[in-house]
Chimera marker file (.cmm) of the C-alpha trace (Angstrom):
<marker_set name="trace">
<marker id="1" x="79.810" y="206.414" z="126.847" r="1" g="1" b="0" radius="0.5"/>
<marker id="2" x="77.909" y="203.628" z="128.630" r="1" g="1" b="0" radius="0.5"/>
<marker id="3" x="74.332" y="204.048" z="129.804" r="1" g="1" b="0" radius="0.5"/>
<marker id="4" x="73.416" y="200.405" z="130.467" r="1" g="1" b="0" radius="0.5"/>
<marker id="5" x="75.966" y="197.943" z="131.852" r="1" g="1" b="0" radius="0.5"/>
<marker id="6" x="75.135" y="194.257" z="132.297" r="1" g="1" b="0" radius="0.5"/>
<marker id="7" x="76.726" y="192.191" z="135.049" r="1" g="1" b="0" radius="0.5"/>
<marker id="8" x="76.259" y="188.498" z="134.274" r="1" g="1" b="0" radius="0.5"/>
<marker id="9" x="76.836" y="186.708" z="137.562" r="1" g="1" b="0" radius="0.5"/>
<marker id="10" x="76.796" y="183.218" z="139.006" r="1" g="1" b="0" radius="0.5"/>
<marker id="11" x="78.187" y="184.040" z="142.446" r="1" g="1" b="0" radius="0.5"/>
<marker id="12" x="81.625" y="182.533" z="141.764" r="1" g="1" b="0" radius="0.5"/>
<marker id="13" x="84.843" y="184.191" z="142.964" r="1" g="1" b="0" radius="0.5"/>
<marker id="14" x="85.377" y="185.701" z="139.513" r="1" g="1" b="0" radius="0.5"/>
<marker id="15" x="81.774" y="186.927" z="139.457" r="1" g="1" b="0" radius="0.5"/>
<marker id="16" x="82.239" y="188.654" z="142.817" r="1" g="1" b="0" radius="0.5"/>
<marker id="17" x="85.281" y="190.472" z="141.430" r="1" g="1" b="0" radius="0.5"/>
<marker id="18" x="83.241" y="191.314" z="138.316" r="1" g="1" b="0" radius="0.5"/>
<marker id="19" x="80.497" y="192.757" z="140.531" r="1" g="1" b="0" radius="0.5"/>
<marker id="20" x="82.872" y="195.305" z="142.021" r="1" g="1" b="0" radius="0.5"/>
<marker id="21" x="84.174" y="196.207" z="138.569" r="1" g="1" b="0" radius="0.5"/>
<marker id="22" x="80.671" y="196.549" z="137.098" r="1" g="1" b="0" radius="0.5"/>
<marker id="23" x="79.478" y="198.729" z="139.984" r="1" g="1" b="0" radius="0.5"/>
<marker id="24" x="82.581" y="200.921" z="139.567" r="1" g="1" b="0" radius="0.5"/>
<marker id="25" x="81.910" y="201.306" z="135.833" r="1" g="1" b="0" radius="0.5"/>
<marker id="26" x="78.237" y="202.114" z="136.364" r="1" g="1" b="0" radius="0.5"/>
<marker id="27" x="79.103" y="204.681" z="139.050" r="1" g="1" b="0" radius="0.5"/>
<marker id="28" x="81.796" y="206.274" z="136.884" r="1" g="1" b="0" radius="0.5"/>
<marker id="29" x="79.554" y="206.617" z="133.824" r="1" g="1" b="0" radius="0.5"/>
<marker id="30" x="76.274" y="207.264" z="135.631" r="1" g="1" b="0" radius="0.5"/>
<marker id="31" x="74.953" y="204.108" z="133.976" r="1" g="1" b="0" radius="0.5"/>
<marker id="32" x="72.163" y="201.801" z="135.026" r="1" g="1" b="0" radius="0.5"/>
<marker id="33" x="73.545" y="198.462" z="136.191" r="1" g="1" b="0" radius="0.5"/>
<marker id="34" x="71.649" y="195.379" z="135.097" r="1" g="1" b="0" radius="0.5"/>
<marker id="35" x="72.474" y="192.194" z="137.022" r="1" g="1" b="0" radius="0.5"/>
<marker id="36" x="71.486" y="188.861" z="135.518" r="1" g="1" b="0" radius="0.5"/>
<marker id="37" x="71.675" y="185.444" z="137.168" r="1" g="1" b="0" radius="0.5"/>
<marker id="38" x="70.843" y="182.467" z="134.941" r="1" g="1" b="0" radius="0.5"/>
<marker id="39" x="69.664" y="179.138" z="136.320" r="1" g="1" b="0" radius="0.5"/>
<marker id="40" x="71.493" y="176.641" z="134.107" r="1" g="1" b="0" radius="0.5"/>
<marker id="41" x="69.183" y="174.168" z="132.353" r="1" g="1" b="0" radius="0.5"/>
<marker id="42" x="71.748" y="172.110" z="130.443" r="1" g="1" b="0" radius="0.5"/>
<marker id="43" x="72.529" y="170.088" z="133.545" r="1" g="1" b="0" radius="0.5"/>
<marker id="44" x="70.185" y="167.152" z="134.017" r="1" g="1" b="0" radius="0.5"/>
<marker id="45" x="68.761" y="166.796" z="137.526" r="1" g="1" b="0" radius="0.5"/>
<marker id="46" x="65.981" y="164.389" z="136.698" r="1" g="1" b="0" radius="0.5"/>
<marker id="47" x="66.536" y="161.256" z="138.748" r="1" g="1" b="0" radius="0.5"/>
<marker id="48" x="65.023" y="159.160" z="141.491" r="1" g="1" b="0" radius="0.5"/>
<marker id="49" x="67.525" y="160.612" z="143.959" r="1" g="1" b="0" radius="0.5"/>
<marker id="50" x="67.259" y="164.344" z="143.249" r="1" g="1" b="0" radius="0.5"/>
<marker id="51" x="63.973" y="166.191" z="142.847" r="1" g="1" b="0" radius="0.5"/>
<marker id="52" x="64.418" y="168.644" z="139.939" r="1" g="1" b="0" radius="0.5"/>
<marker id="53" x="61.974" y="171.131" z="141.491" r="1" g="1" b="0" radius="0.5"/>
<marker id="54" x="63.988" y="171.166" z="144.724" r="1" g="1" b="0" radius="0.5"/>
<marker id="55" x="67.225" y="171.721" z="142.814" r="1" g="1" b="0" radius="0.5"/>
<marker id="56" x="65.666" y="174.575" z="140.839" r="1" g="1" b="0" radius="0.5"/>
<marker id="57" x="64.320" y="176.133" z="144.047" r="1" g="1" b="0" radius="0.5"/>
<marker id="58" x="67.801" y="175.915" z="145.592" r="1" g="1" b="0" radius="0.5"/>
<marker id="59" x="69.397" y="177.480" z="142.510" r="1" g="1" b="0" radius="0.5"/>
<marker id="60" x="66.809" y="180.272" z="142.507" r="1" g="1" b="0" radius="0.5"/>
<marker id="61" x="67.541" y="180.944" z="146.194" r="1" g="1" b="0" radius="0.5"/>
<marker id="62" x="71.265" y="181.059" z="145.357" r="1" g="1" b="0" radius="0.5"/>
<marker id="63" x="70.512" y="183.553" z="142.586" r="1" g="1" b="0" radius="0.5"/>
<marker id="64" x="68.439" y="185.726" z="144.899" r="1" g="1" b="0" radius="0.5"/>
<marker id="65" x="71.297" y="185.788" z="147.438" r="1" g="1" b="0" radius="0.5"/>
<marker id="66" x="73.820" y="186.697" z="144.732" r="1" g="1" b="0" radius="0.5"/>
<marker id="67" x="71.609" y="189.510" z="143.428" r="1" g="1" b="0" radius="0.5"/>
<marker id="68" x="71.032" y="190.773" z="146.963" r="1" g="1" b="0" radius="0.5"/>
<marker id="69" x="74.817" y="191.154" z="147.358" r="1" g="1" b="0" radius="0.5"/>
<marker id="70" x="74.937" y="193.070" z="144.051" r="1" g="1" b="0" radius="0.5"/>
<marker id="71" x="72.113" y="195.299" z="145.291" r="1" g="1" b="0" radius="0.5"/>
<marker id="72" x="73.997" y="196.069" z="148.517" r="1" g="1" b="0" radius="0.5"/>
<marker id="73" x="77.151" y="197.041" z="146.625" r="1" g="1" b="0" radius="0.5"/>
<marker id="74" x="75.164" y="199.105" z="144.096" r="1" g="1" b="0" radius="0.5"/>
<marker id="75" x="73.233" y="200.957" z="146.772" r="1" g="1" b="0" radius="0.5"/>
<marker id="76" x="76.481" y="201.885" z="148.544" r="1" g="1" b="0" radius="0.5"/>
<marker id="77" x="77.630" y="203.626" z="145.342" r="1" g="1" b="0" radius="0.5"/>
<marker id="78" x="74.227" y="205.164" z="144.436" r="1" g="1" b="0" radius="0.5"/>
<marker id="79" x="74.014" y="203.031" z="141.302" r="1" g="1" b="0" radius="0.5"/>
<marker id="80" x="70.582" y="202.274" z="139.844" r="1" g="1" b="0" radius="0.5"/>
<marker id="81" x="70.124" y="198.496" z="139.645" r="1" g="1" b="0" radius="0.5"/>
<marker id="82" x="67.797" y="196.332" z="137.581" r="1" g="1" b="0" radius="0.5"/>
<marker id="83" x="68.134" y="192.657" z="138.473" r="1" g="1" b="0" radius="0.5"/>
<marker id="84" x="66.721" y="189.541" z="136.881" r="1" g="1" b="0" radius="0.5"/>
<marker id="85" x="66.811" y="185.783" z="137.269" r="1" g="1" b="0" radius="0.5"/>
<marker id="86" x="66.305" y="183.743" z="134.127" r="1" g="1" b="0" radius="0.5"/>
<marker id="87" x="66.303" y="180.043" z="133.429" r="1" g="1" b="0" radius="0.5"/>
<marker id="88" x="68.093" y="178.581" z="130.413" r="1" g="1" b="0" radius="0.5"/>
<marker id="89" x="71.472" y="178.335" z="128.735" r="1" g="1" b="0" radius="0.5"/>
<marker id="90" x="73.567" y="181.185" z="130.185" r="1" g="1" b="0" radius="0.5"/>
<marker id="91" x="75.166" y="182.484" z="126.994" r="1" g="1" b="0" radius="0.5"/>
<marker id="92" x="71.803" y="182.474" z="125.183" r="1" g="1" b="0" radius="0.5"/>
<marker id="93" x="69.951" y="184.169" z="128.029" r="1" g="1" b="0" radius="0.5"/>
<marker id="94" x="72.686" y="186.792" z="128.400" r="1" g="1" b="0" radius="0.5"/>
<marker id="95" x="72.761" y="187.500" z="124.651" r="1" g="1" b="0" radius="0.5"/>
<marker id="96" x="68.964" y="187.810" z="124.594" r="1" g="1" b="0" radius="0.5"/>
<marker id="97" x="69.027" y="190.205" z="127.549" r="1" g="1" b="0" radius="0.5"/>
<marker id="98" x="71.738" y="192.304" z="125.876" r="1" g="1" b="0" radius="0.5"/>
<marker id="99" x="69.483" y="192.740" z="122.858" r="1" g="1" b="0" radius="0.5"/>
<marker id="100" x="66.183" y="193.349" z="124.642" r="1" g="1" b="0" radius="0.5"/>
<marker id="101" x="67.572" y="195.746" z="127.289" r="1" g="1" b="0" radius="0.5"/>
<marker id="102" x="69.815" y="197.654" z="124.852" r="1" g="1" b="0" radius="0.5"/>
<marker id="103" x="72.972" y="196.923" z="126.864" r="1" g="1" b="0" radius="0.5"/>
<marker id="104" x="76.183" y="198.829" z="125.988" r="1" g="1" b="0" radius="0.5"/>
<marker id="105" x="78.739" y="196.719" z="127.893" r="1" g="1" b="0" radius="0.5"/>
<marker id="106" x="78.826" y="193.283" z="129.525" r="1" g="1" b="0" radius="0.5"/>
<marker id="107" x="80.940" y="192.494" z="132.586" r="1" g="1" b="0" radius="0.5"/>
<marker id="108" x="81.425" y="188.954" z="133.867" r="1" g="1" b="0" radius="0.5"/>
<marker id="109" x="83.957" y="186.701" z="135.508" r="1" g="1" b="0" radius="0.5"/>
<marker id="110" x="86.347" y="184.926" z="133.196" r="1" g="1" b="0" radius="0.5"/>
<marker id="111" x="85.429" y="181.617" z="134.862" r="1" g="1" b="0" radius="0.5"/>
<marker id="112" x="82.214" y="180.545" z="136.519" r="1" g="1" b="0" radius="0.5"/>
<marker id="113" x="81.195" y="177.884" z="139.003" r="1" g="1" b="0" radius="0.5"/>
<marker id="114" x="81.378" y="175.026" z="136.506" r="1" g="1" b="0" radius="0.5"/>
<marker id="115" x="83.215" y="171.975" z="137.760" r="1" g="1" b="0" radius="0.5"/>
<marker id="116" x="84.985" y="171.776" z="134.421" r="1" g="1" b="0" radius="0.5"/>
<marker id="117" x="87.532" y="174.413" z="133.399" r="1" g="1" b="0" radius="0.5"/>
<marker id="118" x="88.182" y="175.100" z="129.767" r="1" g="1" b="0" radius="0.5"/>
<marker id="119" x="91.759" y="175.759" z="128.675" r="1" g="1" b="0" radius="0.5"/>
<marker id="120" x="91.725" y="179.577" z="128.913" r="1" g="1" b="0" radius="0.5"/>
<marker id="121" x="88.222" y="180.888" z="129.477" r="1" g="1" b="0" radius="0.5"/>
<marker id="122" x="84.937" y="179.585" z="130.749" r="1" g="1" b="0" radius="0.5"/>
<marker id="123" x="82.601" y="178.409" z="128.006" r="1" g="1" b="0" radius="0.5"/>
<marker id="124" x="80.042" y="181.157" z="128.705" r="1" g="1" b="0" radius="0.5"/>
<marker id="125" x="82.590" y="183.976" z="128.644" r="1" g="1" b="0" radius="0.5"/>
<marker id="126" x="84.222" y="182.543" z="125.533" r="1" g="1" b="0" radius="0.5"/>
<marker id="127" x="80.866" y="182.377" z="123.707" r="1" g="1" b="0" radius="0.5"/>
<marker id="128" x="79.947" y="185.938" z="124.684" r="1" g="1" b="0" radius="0.5"/>
<marker id="129" x="83.284" y="187.401" z="123.604" r="1" g="1" b="0" radius="0.5"/>
<marker id="130" x="82.927" y="185.591" z="120.289" r="1" g="1" b="0" radius="0.5"/>
<marker id="131" x="79.249" y="186.294" z="119.600" r="1" g="1" b="0" radius="0.5"/>
<marker id="132" x="78.333" y="189.700" z="121.043" r="1" g="1" b="0" radius="0.5"/>
<marker id="133" x="78.848" y="192.878" z="119.033" r="1" g="1" b="0" radius="0.5"/>
<marker id="134" x="79.360" y="195.044" z="122.141" r="1" g="1" b="0" radius="0.5"/>
<marker id="135" x="82.366" y="195.188" z="124.486" r="1" g="1" b="0" radius="0.5"/>
<marker id="136" x="82.702" y="192.328" z="126.970" r="1" g="1" b="0" radius="0.5"/>
<marker id="137" x="84.909" y="192.813" z="130.025" r="1" g="1" b="0" radius="0.5"/>
<marker id="138" x="86.213" y="189.616" z="131.634" r="1" g="1" b="0" radius="0.5"/>
<marker id="139" x="87.304" y="189.944" z="135.247" r="1" g="1" b="0" radius="0.5"/>
<marker id="140" x="89.681" y="187.558" z="136.995" r="1" g="1" b="0" radius="0.5"/>
<marker id="141" x="89.499" y="186.740" z="140.674" r="1" g="1" b="0" radius="0.5"/>
<marker id="142" x="93.281" y="187.180" z="140.831" r="1" g="1" b="0" radius="0.5"/>
<marker id="143" x="93.870" y="183.448" z="141.400" r="1" g="1" b="0" radius="0.5"/>
<marker id="144" x="96.136" y="182.166" z="138.630" r="1" g="1" b="0" radius="0.5"/>
<marker id="145" x="95.694" y="178.456" z="139.376" r="1" g="1" b="0" radius="0.5"/>
<link id1="1" id2="2" r="1" g="1" b="0" radius="0.2"/>
<link id1="2" id2="3" r="1" g="1" b="0" radius="0.2"/>
<link id1="3" id2="4" r="1" g="1" b="0" radius="0.2"/>
<link id1="4" id2="5" r="1" g="1" b="0" radius="0.2"/>
<link id1="5" id2="6" r="1" g="1" b="0" radius="0.2"/>
<link id1="6" id2="7" r="1" g="1" b="0" radius="0.2"/>
<link id1="7" id2="8" r="1" g="1" b="0" radius="0.2"/>
<link id1="8" id2="9" r="1" g="1" b="0" radius="0.2"/>
<link id1="9" id2="10" r="1" g="1" b="0" radius="0.2"/>
<link id1="10" id2="11" r="1" g="1" b="0" radius="0.2"/>
<link id1="11" id2="12" r="1" g="1" b="0" radius="0.2"/>
<link id1="12" id2="13" r="1" g="1" b="0" radius="0.2"/>
<link id1="13" id2="14" r="1" g="1" b="0" radius="0.2"/>
<link id1="14" id2="15" r="1" g="1" b="0" radius="0.2"/>
<link id1="15" id2="16" r="1" g="1" b="0" radius="0.2"/>
<link id1="16" id2="17" r="1" g="1" b="0" radius="0.2"/>
<link id1="17" id2="18" r="1" g="1" b="0" radius="0.2"/>
<link id1="18" id2="19" r="1" g="1" b="0" radius="0.2"/>
<link id1="19" id2="20" r="1" g="1" b="0" radius="0.2"/>
<link id1="20" id2="21" r="1" g="1" b="0" radius="0.2"/>
<link id1="21" id2="22" r="1" g="1" b="0" radius="0.2"/>
<link id1="22" id2="23" r="1" g="1" b="0" radius="0.2"/>
<link id1="23" id2="24" r="1" g="1" b="0" radius="0.2"/>
<link id1="24" id2="25" r="1" g="1" b="0" radius="0.2"/>
<link id1="25" id2="26" r="1" g="1" b="0" radius="0.2"/>
<link id1="26" id2="27" r="1" g="1" b="0" radius="0.2"/>
<link id1="27" id2="28" r="1" g="1" b="0" radius="0.2"/>
<link id1="28" id2="29" r="1" g="1" b="0" radius="0.2"/>
<link id1="29" id2="30" r="1" g="1" b="0" radius="0.2"/>
<link id1="30" id2="31" r="1" g="1" b="0" radius="0.2"/>
<link id1="31" id2="32" r="1" g="1" b="0" radius="0.2"/>
<link id1="32" id2="33" r="1" g="1" b="0" radius="0.2"/>
<link id1="33" id2="34" r="1" g="1" b="0" radius="0.2"/>
<link id1="34" id2="35" r="1" g="1" b="0" radius="0.2"/>
<link id1="35" id2="36" r="1" g="1" b="0" radius="0.2"/>
<link id1="36" id2="37" r="1" g="1" b="0" radius="0.2"/>
<link id1="37" id2="38" r="1" g="1" b="0" radius="0.2"/>
<link id1="38" id2="39" r="1" g="1" b="0" radius="0.2"/>
<link id1="39" id2="40" r="1" g="1" b="0" radius="0.2"/>
<link id1="40" id2="41" r="1" g="1" b="0" radius="0.2"/>
<link id1="41" id2="42" r="1" g="1" b="0" radius="0.2"/>
<link id1="42" id2="43" r="1" g="1" b="0" radius="0.2"/>
<link id1="43" id2="44" r="1" g="1" b="0" radius="0.2"/>
<link id1="44" id2="45" r="1" g="1" b="0" radius="0.2"/>
<link id1="45" id2="46" r="1" g="1" b="0" radius="0.2"/>
<link id1="46" id2="47" r="1" g="1" b="0" radius="0.2"/>
<link id1="47" id2="48" r="1" g="1" b="0" radius="0.2"/>
<link id1="48" id2="49" r="1" g="1" b="0" radius="0.2"/>
<link id1="49" id2="50" r="1" g="1" b="0" radius="0.2"/>
<link id1="50" id2="51" r="1" g="1" b="0" radius="0.2"/>
<link id1="51" id2="52" r="1" g="1" b="0" radius="0.2"/>
<link id1="52" id2="53" r="1" g="1" b="0" radius="0.2"/>
<link id1="53" id2="54" r="1" g="1" b="0" radius="0.2"/>
<link id1="54" id2="55" r="1" g="1" b="0" radius="0.2"/>
<link id1="55" id2="56" r="1" g="1" b="0" radius="0.2"/>
<link id1="56" id2="57" r="1" g="1" b="0" radius="0.2"/>
<link id1="57" id2="58" r="1" g="1" b="0" radius="0.2"/>
<link id1="58" id2="59" r="1" g="1" b="0" radius="0.2"/>
<link id1="59" id2="60" r="1" g="1" b="0" radius="0.2"/>
<link id1="60" id2="61" r="1" g="1" b="0" radius="0.2"/>
<link id1="61" id2="62" r="1" g="1" b="0" radius="0.2"/>
<link id1="62" id2="63" r="1" g="1" b="0" radius="0.2"/>
<link id1="63" id2="64" r="1" g="1" b="0" radius="0.2"/>
<link id1="64" id2="65" r="1" g="1" b="0" radius="0.2"/>
<link id1="65" id2="66" r="1" g="1" b="0" radius="0.2"/>
<link id1="66" id2="67" r="1" g="1" b="0" radius="0.2"/>
<link id1="67" id2="68" r="1" g="1" b="0" radius="0.2"/>
<link id1="68" id2="69" r="1" g="1" b="0" radius="0.2"/>
<link id1="69" id2="70" r="1" g="1" b="0" radius="0.2"/>
<link id1="70" id2="71" r="1" g="1" b="0" radius="0.2"/>
<link id1="71" id2="72" r="1" g="1" b="0" radius="0.2"/>
<link id1="72" id2="73" r="1" g="1" b="0" radius="0.2"/>
<link id1="73" id2="74" r="1" g="1" b="0" radius="0.2"/>
<link id1="74" id2="75" r="1" g="1" b="0" radius="0.2"/>
<link id1="75" id2="76" r="1" g="1" b="0" radius="0.2"/>
<link id1="76" id2="77" r="1" g="1" b="0" radius="0.2"/>
<link id1="77" id2="78" r="1" g="1" b="0" radius="0.2"/>
<link id1="78" id2="79" r="1" g="1" b="0" radius="0.2"/>
<link id1="79" id2="80" r="1" g="1" b="0" radius="0.2"/>
<link id1="80" id2="81" r="1" g="1" b="0" radius="0.2"/>
<link id1="81" id2="82" r="1" g="1" b="0" radius="0.2"/>
<link id1="82" id2="83" r="1" g="1" b="0" radius="0.2"/>
<link id1="83" id2="84" r="1" g="1" b="0" radius="0.2"/>
<link id1="84" id2="85" r="1" g="1" b="0" radius="0.2"/>
<link id1="85" id2="86" r="1" g="1" b="0" radius="0.2"/>
<link id1="86" id2="87" r="1" g="1" b="0" radius="0.2"/>
<link id1="87" id2="88" r="1" g="1" b="0" radius="0.2"/>
<link id1="88" id2="89" r="1" g="1" b="0" radius="0.2"/>
<link id1="89" id2="90" r="1" g="1" b="0" radius="0.2"/>
<link id1="90" id2="91" r="1" g="1" b="0" radius="0.2"/>
<link id1="91" id2="92" r="1" g="1" b="0" radius="0.2"/>
<link id1="92" id2="93" r="1" g="1" b="0" radius="0.2"/>
<link id1="93" id2="94" r="1" g="1" b="0" radius="0.2"/>
<link id1="94" id2="95" r="1" g="1" b="0" radius="0.2"/>
<link id1="95" id2="96" r="1" g="1" b="0" radius="0.2"/>
<link id1="96" id2="97" r="1" g="1" b="0" radius="0.2"/>
<link id1="97" id2="98" r="1" g="1" b="0" radius="0.2"/>
<link id1="98" id2="99" r="1" g="1" b="0" radius="0.2"/>
<link id1="99" id2="100" r="1" g="1" b="0" radius="0.2"/>
<link id1="100" id2="101" r="1" g="1" b="0" radius="0.2"/>
<link id1="101" id2="102" r="1" g="1" b="0" radius="0.2"/>
<link id1="102" id2="103" r="1" g="1" b="0" radius="0.2"/>
<link id1="103" id2="104" r="1" g="1" b="0" radius="0.2"/>
<link id1="104" id2="105" r="1" g="1" b="0" radius="0.2"/>
<link id1="105" id2="106" r="1" g="1" b="0" radius="0.2"/>
<link id1="106" id2="107" r="1" g="1" b="0" radius="0.2"/>
<link id1="107" id2="108" r="1" g="1" b="0" radius="0.2"/>
<link id1="108" id2="109" r="1" g="1" b="0" radius="0.2"/>
<link id1="109" id2="110" r="1" g="1" b="0" radius="0.2"/>
<link id1="110" id2="111" r="1" g="1" b="0" radius="0.2"/>
<link id1="111" id2="112" r="1" g="1" b="0" radius="0.2"/>
<link id1="112" id2="113" r="1" g="1" b="0" radius="0.2"/>
<link id1="113" id2="114" r="1" g="1" b="0" radius="0.2"/>
<link id1="114" id2="115" r="1" g="1" b="0" radius="0.2"/>
<link id1="115" id2="116" r="1" g="1" b="0" radius="0.2"/>
<link id1="116" id2="117" r="1" g="1" b="0" radius="0.2"/>
<link id1="117" id2="118" r="1" g="1" b="0" radius="0.2"/>
<link id1="118" id2="119" r="1" g="1" b="0" radius="0.2"/>
<link id1="119" id2="120" r="1" g="1" b="0" radius="0.2"/>
<link id1="120" id2="121" r="1" g="1" b="0" radius="0.2"/>
<link id1="121" id2="122" r="1" g="1" b="0" radius="0.2"/>
<link id1="122" id2="123" r="1" g="1" b="0" radius="0.2"/>
<link id1="123" id2="124" r="1" g="1" b="0" radius="0.2"/>
<link id1="124" id2="125" r="1" g="1" b="0" radius="0.2"/>
<link id1="125" id2="126" r="1" g="1" b="0" radius="0.2"/>
<link id1="126" id2="127" r="1" g="1" b="0" radius="0.2"/>
<link id1="127" id2="128" r="1" g="1" b="0" radius="0.2"/>
<link id1="128" id2="129" r="1" g="1" b="0" radius="0.2"/>
<link id1="129" id2="130" r="1" g="1" b="0" radius="0.2"/>
<link id1="130" id2="131" r="1" g="1" b="0" radius="0.2"/>
<link id1="131" id2="132" r="1" g="1" b="0" radius="0.2"/>
<link id1="132" id2="133" r="1" g="1" b="0" radius="0.2"/>
<link id1="133" id2="134" r="1" g="1" b="0" radius="0.2"/>
<link id1="134" id2="135" r="1" g="1" b="0" radius="0.2"/>
<link id1="135" id2="136" r="1" g="1" b="0" radius="0.2"/>
<link id1="136" id2="137" r="1" g="1" b="0" radius="0.2"/>
<link id1="137" id2="138" r="1" g="1" b="0" radius="0.2"/>
<link id1="138" id2="139" r="1" g="1" b="0" radius="0.2"/>
<link id1="139" id2="140" r="1" g="1" b="0" radius="0.2"/>
<link id1="140" id2="141" r="1" g="1" b="0" radius="0.2"/>
<link id1="141" id2="142" r="1" g="1" b="0" radius="0.2"/>
<link id1="142" id2="143" r="1" g="1" b="0" radius="0.2"/>
<link id1="143" id2="144" r="1" g="1" b="0" radius="0.2"/>
<link id1="144" id2="145" r="1" g="1" b="0" radius="0.2"/>
</marker_set>
């Protein structure tokens, strides 16, 4: 049913719950798990106080740590993993990856790390549910705050 499952992750609590769900799905269906971490570019870091290159390096290191955790969980379940870090607008990068990697199903947390919460869903998850033509599974961290 599913041969290529994409986990879109940012390391948030919801994304960690989504990781477990995505690994379970990939193991159940014998699918390849693709894990994608996107370094957000819509946030401006250009100032005299913060060096944009340092911020990007820190975000890339965060992404590598997140993907390493996904790799550990995947390996424990004998799931084949393809992981990527991209830079850009998350919903655009995810949609592009879905198309180029021929993804069958996307799994992500219903809310990400953003400091701003939308009314029901995170803006990235909302855009993906609305715009993708494949199933999108949103995973909650179980915290109903």
